[in-house]
N, C-alpha and C positions, 0 to 999 in steps of 0.2 A: 347725565349720560343716557338715561333711558329715552328721553324725548329726542335727543340728538340721534340716537340709533334708529328709532322708529321713523323719524322724518327722512333719514338717509336711506333706509331700506325701501321706503315707499318710492322715493325718487329713482333709485337704482332699478327697481322692478320695471318701471316705465322705460328707462334708458336701455336696459338689456333685454326687455321683452321676455321676462320669465315670471312665473307665478310661484311665490314662496311656498305655498302649500302643495299645489298640483305637481310641481317639479321636485318636491322633497328637498328643498334647499336647507342646509344647515346654516344657522346664523351664529356667529361667535364674536366676542370682543377680542381685540388684540391682547388685552390684559390676561386672557386665559393662556395664551402662548407664553407670555412672560413668566407667569406662575409655573407653568410646566417646565420651562427652561431652568428656572431657579431651583426646581426640585431634583434635578439630575444629581446623582445617577439612580435615584429611587422614585422616578416619575412613572415607571412602567404601569400601563393600564389606566392612567388617570386622564388621558387626553381624549375628549369626547368627539372623535372624528372618524368617519368612514369614507375613504377616498372614492368609493364608487358613487357617492352622492355629491352633488355640487355644494360648494360652501361659499358663504359670503362672510368676509372678515371685516368687521367695523372697527376702525381705529379710533381710539379716544381722541377728543380734541387736544391739540397741542397744549401741554400744561405750562403754566407760568414757570419760567426758569429753563425751559427747553432751549437749547442753543441751535440756531439755524433752522432751515426749512425742512429738514429731514426727520421723519418720525422716529423716536427712540425705540419703539416696539418692532420696527421693521426687521431688524436682524434676528430677533427672537422668533418671529413668524417664519422667516426663511430657514432658520436652523431646525425648528421643530417639524415643519411640514415638508421641507425639501426632501428628506430621505424617504418619504412616503409616496412621492410622485415620480412618474417617469421623467427622464431627463429633458424630454422635449415637450412637457406639459405646459401649455400656454396659460398664463395668469393675467387677468385684466386688472390693472391698477388704476385707481381714480385719484387724481391729484390736481395740482394747479394747472398742469398742461393738458387736462382732459383725460381721455381714456388711452392708456398705453398698454400694449400687449407684449409680454416677455416672460422669461423664466422667473421663478419665485425669488431667486437671489437678487433680482433687479429692484425689488421693492425698496431696498435701502437707498436707492438713488432717485426715488420719486419725490419731487418737491411737494410739500404740504399734502402728504398722503392722507386720504380719508377713508378709503375702502379698497378691498381686493376681492375679486371673484375668481374662484377656482372651479373649473368645470368638473363634472363627474368623470371618472376614469373607468375604462373597461376593466372588469374583474381580472382578466388575464394579464393586465399591465400593472396591477397593484399587488405584486407578490408579497410586499411587506405587511399586508393586512391578513391576519389569520383567516378571515372570511373568504379571502380569495382562494385559499387552499380548499376550503369547504366547497366552494363553487366548482373548482377543478375536479375534485373527487366525485362530486355528484354528477358532473358532466361525463366523466369516464364511465359511470355506472348506468347512464341512461340507455334506453333500448338502441339508440344509434351511437353509443359510445364505443369503448374498446372491448372486443370480445374476451380478452384475457381478464381484464378487470371485472367484467360483468359476471364471470363464472366463479369468482372467488367467494369463499365462505369463511366464517370464523375459523373453522377447522383447517381449511387449506392455508390460512395465513398464520396458523399457530407457530409453525417452525420459523417463519420469517421474524416474528416477534422475538423469539429466543436468539436467533442469529444476530439481529440488529442490536440486542442488548449486549452481546459479547463484543460487537464491533464498537459500540460506544465505550465500553470498558477499555478496549485496546487504544482508542483515541485518547482517552483520559491518561492512560499509562504512558503513552508516547509523548504527551505534552503538546501535541499538534492541535492548536485551537481551531484552525480552519477545518481540519478533519473532524474535530468534535462537532462543530456547527453543522457540517454536512451529515454526520451520522444522526444527530438529533433531529434533523429535518426528515431523514428516512423513517425514524421512529414516529414522528408526528404524522407522517403520511399514513402509516399503518394504523395509528389511533383513529384517524379520520375515516379510514376505510372500514374499520370495525364499526364505528359509529354510524356510518352511512348504511352499511348492511343491516344493522339493527333498526335503523330508521325506516328502511324499506319494508321490514318485516313487522313494523309497528311495536317493536320492543322498547326502544329508547332512542334518543337523539344525542347529538354532541352537546346540545344545551343541557340535557340531563347529566352528562358527564361533568360539564363545567359546574353546574349547580351542586352536584353531589360532592365534588372535591372541595369546592369553596366553603360549603357548609361544614364539612368535616374539619378542614384546617382552621377555620375561624373558631369552631367549637373547641378545638384542642389547644387553642392559644388564648384563653381568657386573660392572660397576663399581658397580651399585646392588644387584643381587640375588646377587652372588657376591663373589669375593675380588680381582677385577681392580682396578687403580688407574688413575684417569684424572685427571691433574693439568693436562693441557694439551689444547688443541684437537687437536694431533697424536695424542695418546693416544686421544681420542674417535674420530678418523678411522680409526686403526688397528683399534680394537675393532670399529667398524662394518664395515669391509672384511672382517675375519676372520669376523665373524658371518654376513655375507652369503655368503661363500665356503663356510662350513660348512653353511648352509641349502641351498645349491645342491647340495653334495656329498651331503648326507643325503637330499634329496628325489629326486635323480636327474633333476630337470627341466632342460630346456634353457633357452635365453634366452626370456624371456616378454615381450619388447618388440620393437618394429619395428627395421628396419635402422639407424635413427639413434639408437637407445637410448631412444626415447620410447614411451609407450603407443600401441597401434595406433589407438585411436579418438579421440585428441586432435585438436581442431580445428586446421586447417592453419595459421592465423595464429599461434596459440599455439605450435605445433610449430616454425614457422619462427623465431620469436623465440628459443626455447630452442636450436635447432640452430645458428643463425647466431651466437649468443653463444659457443657452444663451438667452432664451426668457421667463423670469419669468412671472407667472400668479398670479393674486390675488387669495388667498385661501379663497374664499367666496362661497356663495350659488349658484352663477352663473357658477361655475366651476364644471364639472362632478365629481361625488364623488371619483372615483378612482384616477383621475388626481389631485383632490384636496388633497388627502392623500399623493401622491408623492410630490406635491408642498410643503406641510407642512413639510415633512421629510427633503427636500432640504433646506427650509428656516431655519430649526433648525440646519443646518450645518452637517447633517448626509448623508450617502450614502444609498439610498433606497435598492440597491441590497445587500449590506453588512448587513444592518439592518434586511432585510427579511431572509437572510441566518441564522443569529444568532437566530432569533425568531423561525425558523424551527428547529434548533438544540435544543433549549430549549424545544420546544414542544415535540420532540421525546424523549428527556431525561426524561421528566416528564410524559410521556405517558406509562402506564403499558403494 
């Protein structure tokens, strides 16, 4: 396969007048697409392709036992790469009839297919690639970008992060998956905005965000990515506690939460619900009235936040 691919790539460079190195062409075997397709639905992140760069797909020689002149890998290539490309993106297919230009789904109709060349796509046209959004956000923040986006700061976007979180929760509760996808996109935009602002200030970049969370999650799951064994909930709890302790020791950071163990900015009612569940208080006259009310709701088995929301709805519905 290696010699076949090298000979073919050399010939195609001459035919298409491109330079594999200078033009940054990605070269991949069609077998990579087949493996990616077979891994679904757990294939995410495993496909080494960036649509903004041109790609040369080398099809393996027809294997003994293949039926007919159509390559068995063509459908896998079309299925994997199709959603990443604009609908009108031309793909050059090389087969028995010479060079044929057409959409990627036509590959399965090319006789004796040996290779396909996919040109690089403008970042604004490949929204399916996360790097396209990085490009868009950076473009918005350039000196000739959008005045509103350019003046944003971490602090000015603080409220938007909170609001989008609530909108994501609303979408989850509604069961509207299209709405959830939209709201997750809004949150992703805010994450990239914060990362871009930090990048401009020399504080960190989105790559640091990726690297940090990847390292943290892999480190917290040695039973998935390492040799640890977790057969019970107790095993999982022990692994989690050990990982958190190791992170704290390695980072040298102190406690990153408030005195009661909850995030500093958590709303008071949600904080009260969590704290009183862990540290119950006697609902008597010695307890402050508001705290006593929350404690009574929790003792009754209700969620104070949900109960208050329902009472507000009822109030508005009954108010002329």
